[in-house]
DSSP file (Angstrom, degrees, kcal/mol; ACC not computed):
  #  RESIDUE AA STRUCTURE BP1 BP2  ACC     N-H-->O    O-->H-N    N-H-->O    O-->H-N    TCO  KAPPA ALPHA  PHI   PSI    X-CA   Y-CA   Z-CA
    1    1 A X              0   0    0      0, 0.0     2,-0.2     0, 0.0   138,-0.2   0.000 360.0 360.0 360.0 137.7    0.0    0.0    0.0
    2    2 A X        -     0   0    0    136,-1.8     2,-0.2     1,-0.1    64,-0.0  -0.567 360.0-115.8 -88.5 154.0    1.3    3.5   -0.8
    3    3 A X        +     0   0    0     -2,-0.2     2,-0.3    59,-0.2    62,-0.1  -0.600  42.5 153.2 -87.8 149.1    1.4    6.3    1.6
    4    4 A X        -     0   0    0     -2,-0.2     2,-0.7    61,-0.1     3,-0.1  -0.965  45.2-110.0-162.2 162.7   -0.6    9.5    1.2
    5    5 A X    >>  -     0   0    0     -2,-0.3     4,-2.9     1,-0.2     3,-1.2  -0.921  21.4-152.5-101.8 117.7   -2.1   12.3    3.2
    6    6 A X  H 3> S+     0   0    0     -2,-0.7     4,-2.4     1,-0.3     5,-0.3   0.883  94.6  56.2 -55.9 -42.6   -5.9   12.0    3.1
    7    7 A X  H 34 S+     0   0    0      1,-0.2     4,-0.4     2,-0.2    -1,-0.3   0.722 115.9  37.9 -67.1 -20.4   -6.4   15.7    3.7
    8    8 A X  H <> S+     0   0    0     -3,-1.2     4,-0.9     2,-0.1    -2,-0.2   0.818 118.1  46.3 -94.8 -39.8   -4.2   16.5    0.6
    9    9 A X  H  X S+     0   0    0     -4,-2.9     4,-2.6     1,-0.2     5,-0.2   0.893 103.5  61.4 -74.5 -40.2   -5.3   13.7   -1.7
   10   10 A X  H  X S+     0   0    0     -4,-2.4     4,-2.6    -5,-0.3    -1,-0.2   0.908 103.8  47.3 -56.9 -48.1   -9.0   14.0   -1.3
   11   11 A X  H  > S+     0   0    0     -4,-0.4     4,-2.3    -5,-0.3    -1,-0.2   0.862 112.3  51.7 -64.4 -32.0   -9.4   17.5   -2.6
   12   12 A X  H  X S+     0   0    0     -4,-0.9     4,-2.1     2,-0.2    -2,-0.2   0.929 111.5  45.6 -68.0 -44.1   -7.2   16.7   -5.6
   13   13 A X  H  X S+     0   0    0     -4,-2.6     4,-2.8     2,-0.2    -2,-0.2   0.897 111.5  53.6 -64.9 -39.1   -9.4   13.7   -6.4
   14   14 A X  H  X S+     0   0    0     -4,-2.6     4,-2.5    -5,-0.2    -2,-0.2   0.916 108.5  48.8 -61.0 -43.1  -12.5   15.8   -5.9
   15   15 A X  H  X S+     0   0    0     -4,-2.3     4,-2.2     2,-0.2    -1,-0.2   0.904 112.2  49.1 -62.8 -40.7  -11.2   18.4   -8.4
   16   16 A X  H  X S+     0   0    0     -4,-2.1     4,-2.4     2,-0.2    -2,-0.2   0.912 111.9  48.2 -64.9 -42.8  -10.4   15.6  -10.9
   17   17 A X  H  X S+     0   0    0     -4,-2.8     4,-2.5     2,-0.2    -2,-0.2   0.891 110.0  52.3 -65.4 -39.1  -13.9   14.1  -10.4
   18   18 A X  H  X S+     0   0    0     -4,-2.5     4,-2.1     2,-0.2    -2,-0.2   0.931 111.5  45.8 -63.0 -45.1  -15.6   17.5  -10.9
   19   19 A X  H  X S+     0   0    0     -4,-2.2     4,-2.7     1,-0.2     5,-0.2   0.895 110.5  54.5 -65.3 -38.3  -13.7   18.1  -14.1
   20   20 A X  H  X S+     0   0    0     -4,-2.4     4,-2.5     1,-0.2    -2,-0.2   0.931 108.4  49.0 -58.5 -44.9  -14.5   14.6  -15.3
   21   21 A X  H  X S+     0   0    0     -4,-2.5     4,-1.7     2,-0.2    -2,-0.2   0.895 111.6  48.3 -63.5 -40.2  -18.2   15.3  -14.7
   22   22 A X  H  X S+     0   0    0     -4,-2.1     4,-1.7     2,-0.2    -1,-0.2   0.917 113.0  48.0 -66.0 -42.8  -18.1   18.6  -16.6
   23   23 A X  H  X S+     0   0    0     -4,-2.7     4,-2.1     1,-0.2    -2,-0.2   0.885 107.6  56.6 -64.8 -37.7  -16.3   16.9  -19.5
   24   24 A X  H  X S+     0   0    0     -4,-2.5     4,-0.7     1,-0.2    -1,-0.2   0.887 106.0  49.8 -62.3 -38.4  -18.8   14.0  -19.5
   25   25 A X  H >< S+     0   0    0     -4,-1.7     3,-0.6     1,-0.2     4,-0.3   0.883 111.4  48.8 -68.7 -35.5  -21.7   16.5  -19.9
   26   26 A X  H >< S+     0   0    0     -4,-1.7     3,-1.4     1,-0.2    -2,-0.2   0.827 103.0  62.2 -69.8 -30.9  -19.8   18.1  -22.8
   27   27 A X  H 3< S+     0   0    0     -4,-2.1    -1,-0.2     1,-0.3    -2,-0.2   0.715  93.1  65.2 -67.6 -19.3  -19.2   14.7  -24.4
   28   28 A X  T << S+     0   0    0     -4,-0.7    -1,-0.3    -3,-0.6    -2,-0.2   0.650  88.2  89.4 -76.2 -14.7  -22.9   14.2  -24.7
   29   29 A X  S <  S-     0   0    0     -3,-1.4     2,-0.2    -4,-0.3    -3,-0.0  -0.428  80.4-117.8 -81.4 154.9  -23.1   17.1  -27.2
   30   30 A X     >  -     0   0    0     -2,-0.1     4,-2.4     1,-0.1     5,-0.1  -0.514  32.2-107.9 -80.5 162.1  -22.8   16.8  -30.9
   31   31 A X  H  > S+     0   0    0      1,-0.2     4,-2.8     2,-0.2     5,-0.3   0.903 117.8  52.0 -61.2 -43.0  -19.9   18.6  -32.5
   32   32 A X  H  > S+     0   0    0      1,-0.2     4,-1.4     2,-0.2    -1,-0.2   0.907 111.8  46.1 -62.8 -41.4  -22.1   21.3  -34.2
   33   33 A X  H  > S+     0   0    0      2,-0.2     4,-0.7     1,-0.2    -1,-0.2   0.911 112.3  53.0 -64.8 -41.7  -23.7   22.1  -30.9
   34   34 A X  H >< S+     0   0    0     -4,-2.4     3,-0.9     1,-0.2     7,-0.4   0.937 114.4  38.9 -60.2 -50.0  -20.3   22.1  -29.1
   35   35 A X  H 3< S+     0   0    0     -4,-2.8    -1,-0.2     1,-0.2    -2,-0.2   0.708 105.5  69.2 -77.3 -17.5  -18.7   24.6  -31.6
   36   36 A X  H 3< S+     0   0    0     -4,-1.4     2,-0.5    -5,-0.3    -1,-0.2   0.685  99.5  51.9 -71.5 -17.3  -22.0   26.6  -31.8
   37   37 A X    XX  -     0   0    0     -3,-0.9     3,-1.6    -4,-0.7     4,-1.1  -0.932  69.3-160.6-123.1 107.1  -21.5   27.8  -28.2
   38   38 A X  H 3> S+     0   0    0     -2,-0.5     4,-2.0     1,-0.3     5,-0.2   0.737  90.5  65.9 -60.6 -21.2  -18.1   29.3  -27.4
   39   39 A X  H 3> S+     0   0    0      2,-0.2     4,-2.4     1,-0.2    -1,-0.3   0.828  96.6  56.0 -68.2 -30.5  -18.7   28.7  -23.7
   40   40 A X  H <> S+     0   0    0     -3,-1.6     4,-2.7    -6,-0.3    -2,-0.2   0.936 108.4  45.7 -66.8 -46.4  -18.6   24.9  -24.3
   41   41 A X  H  X S+     0   0    0     -4,-1.1     4,-2.6    -7,-0.4    -2,-0.2   0.919 114.3  48.8 -62.7 -43.2  -15.2   25.1  -25.9
   42   42 A X  H  X S+     0   0    0     -4,-2.0     4,-2.4     1,-0.2    -1,-0.2   0.903 112.0  48.7 -63.4 -41.1  -13.9   27.3  -23.2
   43   43 A X  H  X S+     0   0    0     -4,-2.4     4,-2.7     2,-0.2     5,-0.2   0.920 111.4  49.6 -64.4 -44.1  -15.3   25.0  -20.5
   44   44 A X  H  X S+     0   0    0     -4,-2.7     4,-2.2     2,-0.2     5,-0.2   0.931 111.3  49.0 -61.8 -45.7  -13.8   21.9  -22.2
   45   45 A X  H  X S+     0   0    0     -4,-2.6     4,-2.2     1,-0.2    -1,-0.2   0.940 112.9  48.1 -58.4 -47.6  -10.4   23.6  -22.4
   46   46 A X  H  X S+     0   0    0     -4,-2.4     4,-2.8     1,-0.2    -2,-0.2   0.933 113.5  45.8 -60.0 -47.7  -10.5   24.6  -18.8
   47   47 A X  H  X S+     0   0    0     -4,-2.7     4,-2.0     1,-0.2    -1,-0.2   0.784 110.1  53.7 -73.5 -26.1  -11.6   21.2  -17.5
   48   48 A X  H  X S+     0   0    0     -4,-2.2     4,-2.2    -5,-0.2    -1,-0.2   0.901 111.8  46.4 -68.1 -40.5   -9.0   19.4  -19.7
   49   49 A X  H  X S+     0   0    0     -4,-2.2     4,-2.7    -5,-0.2    -2,-0.2   0.944 113.2  48.3 -64.6 -48.2   -6.3   21.6  -18.1
   50   50 A X  H  X S+     0   0    0     -4,-2.8     4,-2.8     1,-0.2     5,-0.2   0.899 110.3  52.9 -60.1 -41.1   -7.7   21.1  -14.6
   51   51 A X  H  X S+     0   0    0     -4,-2.0     4,-2.4     2,-0.2    -1,-0.2   0.940 111.3  44.6 -60.7 -48.1   -7.8   17.3  -15.2
   52   52 A X  H  X S+     0   0    0     -4,-2.2     4,-2.3     1,-0.2    -2,-0.2   0.914 113.8  50.8 -63.3 -42.0   -4.1   17.2  -16.3
   53   53 A X  H  X S+     0   0    0     -4,-2.7     4,-2.8     1,-0.2    -2,-0.2   0.916 110.6  49.0 -61.1 -43.8   -3.1   19.5  -13.4
   54   54 A X  H  X S+     0   0    0     -4,-2.8     4,-2.7     2,-0.2     5,-0.2   0.905 109.7  51.8 -64.6 -41.4   -4.9   17.3  -10.9
   55   55 A X  H  X S+     0   0    0     -4,-2.4     4,-2.4     2,-0.2    -2,-0.2   0.944 114.2  43.1 -58.7 -48.5   -3.3   14.1  -12.3
   56   56 A X  H  X S+     0   0    0     -4,-2.3     4,-2.9     2,-0.2    -2,-0.2   0.896 113.5  51.4 -67.5 -40.1    0.2   15.6  -12.0
   57   57 A X  H  X S+     0   0    0     -4,-2.8     4,-2.4     2,-0.2    -1,-0.2   0.905 110.8  48.6 -63.7 -40.6   -0.6   17.1   -8.5
   58   58 A X  H  X S+     0   0    0     -4,-2.7     4,-2.5     2,-0.2     5,-0.2   0.933 112.3  49.0 -62.3 -45.7   -1.8   13.7   -7.3
   59   59 A X  H  X S+     0   0    0     -4,-2.4     4,-2.6    -5,-0.2    -2,-0.2   0.930 111.2  49.2 -60.4 -45.7    1.3   12.1   -8.8
   60   60 A X  H  X S+     0   0    0     -4,-2.9     4,-2.6     1,-0.2    -1,-0.2   0.898 110.3  51.6 -61.2 -40.5    3.6   14.7   -7.1
   61   61 A X  H  X S+     0   0    0     -4,-2.4     4,-2.7     2,-0.2     5,-0.2   0.947 112.0  45.2 -61.6 -48.2    1.8   14.1   -3.8
   62   62 A X  H  X S+     0   0    0     -4,-2.5     4,-1.8     1,-0.2    -2,-0.2   0.894 112.5  52.1 -64.0 -39.2    2.3   10.3   -3.9
   63   63 A X  H  X>S+     0   0    0     -4,-2.6     5,-2.1    -5,-0.2     4,-0.6   0.935 113.0  44.2 -61.0 -46.9    5.9   10.8   -5.0
   64   64 A X  H ><5S+     0   0    0     -4,-2.6     3,-0.8     1,-0.2    -2,-0.2   0.927 113.2  49.7 -65.5 -45.6    6.6   13.1   -2.1
   65   65 A X  H 3<5S+     0   0    0     -4,-2.7    -1,-0.2     1,-0.2    -2,-0.2   0.806 117.9  39.9 -65.9 -28.8    4.8   11.0    0.5
   66   66 A X  H 3<5S-     0   0    0     -4,-1.8    -1,-0.2    -5,-0.2    -2,-0.2   0.401 106.8-125.1-101.5   1.4    6.6    7.8   -0.5
   67   67 A X  T <<5 +     0   0    0     -3,-0.8    -3,-0.2    -4,-0.6     2,-0.1   0.881  52.1 159.2  56.1  43.6   10.0    9.5   -1.1
   68   68 A X      < -     0   0    0     -5,-2.1    -1,-0.1    -6,-0.2    12,-0.0  -0.383  53.5 -63.4 -84.1 172.4   10.3    8.3   -4.6
   69   69 A X        -     0   0    0     -2,-0.1     2,-0.4     1,-0.1    -1,-0.2  -0.206  58.4-109.0 -59.8 149.1   12.7   10.0   -7.0
   70   70 A X        -     0   0    0     -3,-0.1    -1,-0.1     1,-0.1     2,-0.1  -0.631  29.9-117.7 -82.8 131.0   11.9   13.6   -7.8
   71   71 A X        -     0   0    0     -2,-0.4    -1,-0.1     1,-0.1     3,-0.1  -0.434  16.4-158.2 -66.3 140.5   10.6   14.4  -11.3
   72   72 A X  S    S+     0   0    0     -2,-0.1     2,-0.3     1,-0.1    -1,-0.1   0.743  76.6  32.7 -90.6 -26.5   12.8   16.7  -13.3
   73   73 A X  S >  S-     0   0    0      1,-0.1     3,-1.4     0, 0.0     4,-0.4  -0.899  92.0-102.3-129.5 161.0   10.1   17.8  -15.7
   74   74 A X  T >  S+     0   0    0     -2,-0.3     3,-1.0     1,-0.3    -1,-0.1   0.870 115.8  40.3 -49.0 -55.3    6.4   18.4  -15.3
   75   75 A X  T >> S+     0   0    0      1,-0.2     3,-0.9     2,-0.1     4,-0.6   0.529  91.7  86.7 -79.3  -5.0    5.1   15.3  -17.0
   76   76 A X  H <>  +     0   0    0     -3,-1.4     4,-1.8     1,-0.2     3,-0.3   0.709  69.6  80.1 -68.5 -18.5    7.7   12.9  -15.6
   77   77 A X  H <> S+     0   0    0     -3,-1.0     4,-1.7    -4,-0.4    -1,-0.2   0.878  90.7  50.4 -57.9 -39.8    5.6   12.4  -12.5
   78   78 A X  H <> S+     0   0    0     -3,-0.9     4,-1.8     1,-0.2    -1,-0.3   0.831 105.9  56.8 -70.6 -29.1    3.3    9.9  -14.2
   79   79 A X  H  X S+     0   0    0     -4,-0.6     4,-2.7    -3,-0.3    -1,-0.2   0.885 104.9  52.1 -65.0 -37.1    6.4    8.0  -15.4
   80   80 A X  H  X S+     0   0    0     -4,-1.8     4,-2.0     2,-0.2    -2,-0.2   0.897 106.8  52.2 -67.1 -39.0    7.4    7.6  -11.8
   81   81 A X  H  <>S+     0   0    0     -4,-1.7     5,-3.0     2,-0.2     6,-1.0   0.881 110.2  49.8 -62.4 -36.3    4.0    6.2  -10.9
   82   82 A X  H ><5S+     0   0    0     -4,-1.8     3,-2.0     3,-0.2    -2,-0.2   0.942 108.1  52.1 -65.2 -46.9    4.5    3.7  -13.7
   83   83 A X  H 3<5S+     0   0    0     -4,-2.7    -2,-0.2     1,-0.3    -1,-0.2   0.858 110.8  48.2 -56.2 -36.7    8.0    2.8  -12.4
   84   84 A X  T 3<5S-     0   0    0     -4,-2.0    -1,-0.3    -5,-0.2    -2,-0.2   0.325 116.1-118.1 -88.5   7.0    6.5    2.1   -9.0
   85   85 A X  T < 5S+     0   0    0     -3,-2.0    -3,-0.2     2,-0.2    -2,-0.1   0.772  79.8 124.4  61.1  31.1    3.7    0.1  -10.6
   86   86 A X  S   <S+     0   0    0     -5,-3.0     2,-0.3     1,-0.2    -4,-0.2   0.838  81.3  19.2 -81.3 -38.1    0.9    2.4   -9.4
   87   87 A X  S    S-     0   0    0     -6,-1.0    -2,-0.2    -9,-0.2    -1,-0.2  -0.906  90.8-104.3-127.7 158.8   -0.3    2.8  -13.0
   88   88 A X     >  -     0   0    0     -2,-0.3     4,-2.4    -3,-0.1     5,-0.2  -0.298  29.0-112.6 -77.1 163.8    0.3    0.7  -16.1
   89   89 A X  H  > S+     0   0    0      2,-0.2     4,-2.3     1,-0.2     5,-0.2   0.921 118.7  52.6 -60.4 -44.3    2.7    1.6  -18.9
   90   90 A X  H  > S+     0   0    0      1,-0.2     4,-2.2     2,-0.2    -1,-0.2   0.924 110.4  46.5 -59.8 -45.5   -0.3    2.1  -21.3
   91   91 A X  H  > S+     0   0    0      1,-0.2     4,-2.8     2,-0.2     5,-0.2   0.899 109.9  54.0 -65.7 -39.6   -2.0    4.4  -18.8
   92   92 A X  H  X S+     0   0    0     -4,-2.4     4,-1.8     1,-0.2    -1,-0.2   0.912 109.7  48.3 -59.5 -41.9    1.2    6.4  -18.3
   93   93 A X  H  X S+     0   0    0     -4,-2.3     4,-1.4     2,-0.2    -2,-0.2   0.916 112.4  47.8 -65.1 -42.9    1.5    6.9  -22.1
   94   94 A X  H  X S+     0   0    0     -4,-2.2     4,-1.6     1,-0.2    -2,-0.2   0.900 110.4  51.5 -65.8 -40.2   -2.1    8.0  -22.4
   95   95 A X  H  X S+     0   0    0     -4,-2.8     4,-2.4     1,-0.2    -1,-0.2   0.841 103.2  59.3 -66.0 -32.2   -1.7   10.4  -19.5
   96   96 A X  H  X S+     0   0    0     -4,-1.8     4,-2.5    -5,-0.2    -1,-0.2   0.886 103.6  52.9 -60.6 -37.1    1.4   11.9  -21.2
   97   97 A X  H  X S+     0   0    0     -4,-1.4     4,-2.2     2,-0.2    -2,-0.2   0.904 108.2  48.9 -63.8 -41.3   -1.0   12.7  -24.1
   98   98 A X  H  X S+     0   0    0     -4,-1.6     4,-2.3     2,-0.2    -2,-0.2   0.890 111.8  49.9 -64.0 -39.5   -3.3   14.5  -21.7
   99   99 A X  H  X S+     0   0    0     -4,-2.4     4,-2.3     2,-0.2    -2,-0.2   0.892 109.2  50.8 -67.9 -39.6   -0.4   16.4  -20.3
  100  100 A X  H  X S+     0   0    0     -4,-2.5     4,-2.3     2,-0.2    -2,-0.2   0.910 110.0  50.6 -63.0 -40.6    0.8   17.4  -23.7
  101  101 A X  H  X S+     0   0    0     -4,-2.2     4,-2.7     1,-0.2    -2,-0.2   0.926 108.6  52.2 -62.1 -43.8   -2.7   18.6  -24.6
  102  102 A X  H  X S+     0   0    0     -4,-2.3     4,-2.2     1,-0.2     5,-0.2   0.915 108.6  50.8 -56.4 -44.2   -2.6   20.7  -21.4
  103  103 A X  H  X>S+     0   0    0     -4,-2.3     4,-3.1     1,-0.2     5,-0.6   0.902 110.9  48.0 -62.6 -41.3    0.7   22.2  -22.4
  104  104 A X  H  X5S+     0   0    0     -4,-2.3     4,-1.7     1,-0.2     7,-0.3   0.914 112.7  48.9 -64.5 -41.7   -0.7   23.1  -25.8
  105  105 A X  H  <5S+     0   0    0     -4,-2.7     4,-0.3     1,-0.2    -2,-0.2   0.835 119.6  37.9 -68.1 -31.7   -3.8   24.6  -24.2
  106  106 A X  H  <5S+     0   0    0     -4,-2.2    -2,-0.2    -5,-0.2     3,-0.2   0.903 131.9  22.0 -84.7 -44.8   -1.8   26.6  -21.8
  107  107 A X  H  <5S+     0   0    0     -4,-3.1    -3,-0.2    -5,-0.2    -2,-0.2   0.708 137.4  23.6-102.7 -22.4    1.2   27.7  -23.8
  108  108 A X  S ><<S+     0   0    0     -4,-1.7     3,-2.5    -5,-0.6     4,-0.3  -0.227  70.1 149.0-137.2  45.4    0.1   27.5  -27.5
  109  109 A X  G >   +     0   0    0      1,-0.3     3,-1.3    -4,-0.3    -1,-0.1   0.768  67.5  63.8 -55.4 -31.1   -3.7   27.8  -27.1
  110  110 A X  G 3  S+     0   0    0      1,-0.3    -1,-0.3    -3,-0.1    -5,-0.1   0.656  98.8  56.3 -70.7 -13.6   -4.1   29.5  -30.5
  111  111 A X  G <  S+     0   0    0     -3,-2.5     2,-0.7    -7,-0.3    -1,-0.3   0.495  90.8  81.0 -94.3  -4.8   -2.8   26.3  -32.2
  112  112 A X  S <  S-     0   0    0     -3,-1.3     2,-0.1    -4,-0.3    -1,-0.1  -0.890  70.1-155.7-108.1 111.6   -5.4   24.0  -30.7
  113  113 A X     >  -     0   0    0     -2,-0.7     4,-1.9     1,-0.1     3,-0.2  -0.346  28.7-106.4 -85.4 167.0   -8.7   24.2  -32.6
  114  114 A X  H  > S+     0   0    0      1,-0.2     4,-2.9     2,-0.2     5,-0.2   0.820 117.3  57.8 -62.0 -33.0  -12.2   23.3  -31.2
  115  115 A X  H  > S+     0   0    0      2,-0.2     4,-2.6     1,-0.2    -1,-0.2   0.927 106.4  48.4 -65.7 -42.6  -12.4   20.1  -33.1
  116  116 A X  H  > S+     0   0    0     -3,-0.2     4,-1.3     2,-0.2    -2,-0.2   0.894 113.0  48.6 -62.7 -39.3   -9.2   18.8  -31.5
  117  117 A X  H  X S+     0   0    0     -4,-1.9     4,-0.9     2,-0.2     3,-0.4   0.945 112.0  48.5 -64.1 -48.1  -10.5   19.8  -28.1
  118  118 A X  H >X S+     0   0    0     -4,-2.9     3,-0.8     1,-0.2     4,-0.5   0.903 112.1  49.1 -59.1 -43.4  -13.9   18.1  -28.8
  119  119 A X  H 3X S+     0   0    0     -4,-2.6     4,-0.6     1,-0.2    -1,-0.2   0.745 105.6  58.6 -70.5 -23.5  -12.1   14.9  -30.0
  120  120 A X  H 3X S+     0   0    0     -4,-1.3     4,-2.5    -3,-0.4    -1,-0.2   0.710  87.3  78.9 -77.4 -19.9   -9.9   14.8  -26.9
  121  121 A X  H <X S+     0   0    0     -4,-0.9     4,-2.5    -3,-0.8     5,-0.2   0.925  91.0  47.0 -61.2 -50.6  -12.8   14.7  -24.4
  122  122 A X  H  X S+     0   0    0     -4,-0.5     4,-2.0     1,-0.2    -1,-0.2   0.903 114.7  48.1 -60.9 -38.6  -13.7   11.0  -24.7
  123  123 A X  H  X S+     0   0    0     -4,-0.6     4,-2.6     2,-0.2    -1,-0.2   0.918 111.1  50.5 -65.1 -42.7  -10.0    9.9  -24.4
  124  124 A X  H  X S+     0   0    0     -4,-2.5     4,-2.8     1,-0.2     5,-0.2   0.904 108.4  52.7 -62.5 -40.9   -9.6   12.2  -21.4
  125  125 A X  H  X S+     0   0    0     -4,-2.5     4,-2.3     2,-0.2    -1,-0.2   0.926 111.1  46.4 -60.4 -45.1  -12.6   10.7  -19.7
  126  126 A X  H  X S+     0   0    0     -4,-2.0     4,-2.5     1,-0.2    -2,-0.2   0.925 114.0  48.4 -62.0 -44.9  -11.3    7.2  -20.2
  127  127 A X  H  X S+     0   0    0     -4,-2.6     4,-2.4     2,-0.2    -2,-0.2   0.890 110.8  50.1 -65.8 -40.1   -7.9    8.2  -18.9
  128  128 A X  H  X S+     0   0    0     -4,-2.8     4,-2.7     2,-0.2     5,-0.2   0.937 111.7  48.3 -62.7 -47.5   -9.3   10.0  -15.8
  129  129 A X  H  X S+     0   0    0     -4,-2.3     4,-2.3    -5,-0.2    -2,-0.2   0.931 113.4  47.0 -59.0 -46.6  -11.4    6.9  -14.9
  130  130 A X  H  X S+     0   0    0     -4,-2.5     4,-2.3     1,-0.2    -1,-0.2   0.883 112.6  50.1 -64.6 -38.2   -8.5    4.6  -15.3
  131  131 A X  H  X S+     0   0    0     -4,-2.4     4,-2.8     2,-0.2     5,-0.3   0.932 110.1  49.3 -65.5 -46.1   -6.2    6.8  -13.3
  132  132 A X  H  X S+     0   0    0     -4,-2.7     4,-2.6     1,-0.2    -2,-0.2   0.912 112.2  48.7 -60.7 -43.0   -8.7    7.1  -10.5
  133  133 A X  H  X S+     0   0    0     -4,-2.3     4,-2.5    -5,-0.2    -1,-0.2   0.926 112.7  47.8 -62.1 -44.4   -9.2    3.4  -10.4
  134  134 A X  H  X S+     0   0    0     -4,-2.3     4,-2.2     2,-0.2    -2,-0.2   0.918 114.4  45.2 -64.9 -44.0   -5.4    2.8  -10.3
  135  135 A X  H  X S+     0   0    0     -4,-2.8     4,-2.6     2,-0.2     6,-0.3   0.923 113.0  51.6 -65.2 -43.7   -4.8    5.3   -7.6
  136  136 A X  H  X>S+     0   0    0     -4,-2.6     5,-2.5    -5,-0.3     4,-1.0   0.905 111.2  47.2 -59.1 -43.0   -7.7    4.0   -5.6
  137  137 A X  H  <5S+     0   0    0     -4,-2.5    -1,-0.2     3,-0.2    -2,-0.2   0.905 115.9  44.1 -66.7 -41.5   -6.4    0.4   -5.8
  138  138 A X  H  <5S+     0   0    0     -4,-2.2  -136,-1.8     1,-0.2    -2,-0.2   0.829 122.5  36.6 -73.5 -32.2   -2.8    1.4   -4.9
  139  139 A X  H  <5S-     0   0    0     -4,-2.6    -1,-0.2  -138,-0.2    -2,-0.2   0.441 110.3-113.4-101.3  -1.3   -3.9    3.7   -2.0
  140  140 A X  T  <5S+     0   0    0     -4,-1.0    -3,-0.2    -5,-0.2     3,-0.2   0.849  80.7 123.5  72.7  33.2   -6.8    1.7   -0.8
  141  141 A X    >>< +     0   0    0     -5,-2.5     3,-2.7    -6,-0.3     4,-1.2   0.205  20.8 123.5-108.6  13.5   -9.3    4.4   -1.8
  142  142 A X  T 34 S+     0   0    0     -6,-0.9     3,-0.2     1,-0.3    -1,-0.1   0.812  77.1  47.9 -50.1 -36.7  -11.5    2.3   -4.1
  143  143 A X  T 34 S+     0   0    0     -3,-0.2    -1,-0.3     1,-0.2    -2,-0.1   0.646 106.6  59.0 -80.9 -12.3  -14.6    3.1   -2.1
  144  144 A X  T <4        0   0    0     -3,-2.7    -2,-0.2     1,-0.2    -1,-0.2   0.771 360.0 360.0 -88.4 -26.0  -13.9    6.9   -2.0
  145  145 A X     <        0   0    0     -4,-1.2    -1,-0.2    -3,-0.2    -2,-0.1   0.468 360.0 360.0 -82.5 360.0  -13.8    7.6   -5.7
């Protein structure tokens, strides 16, 4: 079982779950409806960013609490979770994709069009669910997520 601080991990998981729920409601829309309302695209971008941030923050928390090696770059935290067998290699690779999307949305937002954002939502939902399950199993939180 991995170590964590409940008071630190719970709010991070809550933020991730909230963004997942918002993204799930956007995933129910058709593309034309999605692009027809600029608030939908903005909401999706925001919740994709929050999701990636929460994943990395959770990873950093677990790394610190368990005194694993320190990540040298932002996205390396999920690789460390993979090394420690908290998440699978496949999930680590998929989460790297979510982190790259977050970086594009934050630093090169003008290069990411609404269609790419819309298409990223179902993948992000799957990745968030798989991450929550993996963290829950490793930390003994299955009933909390």
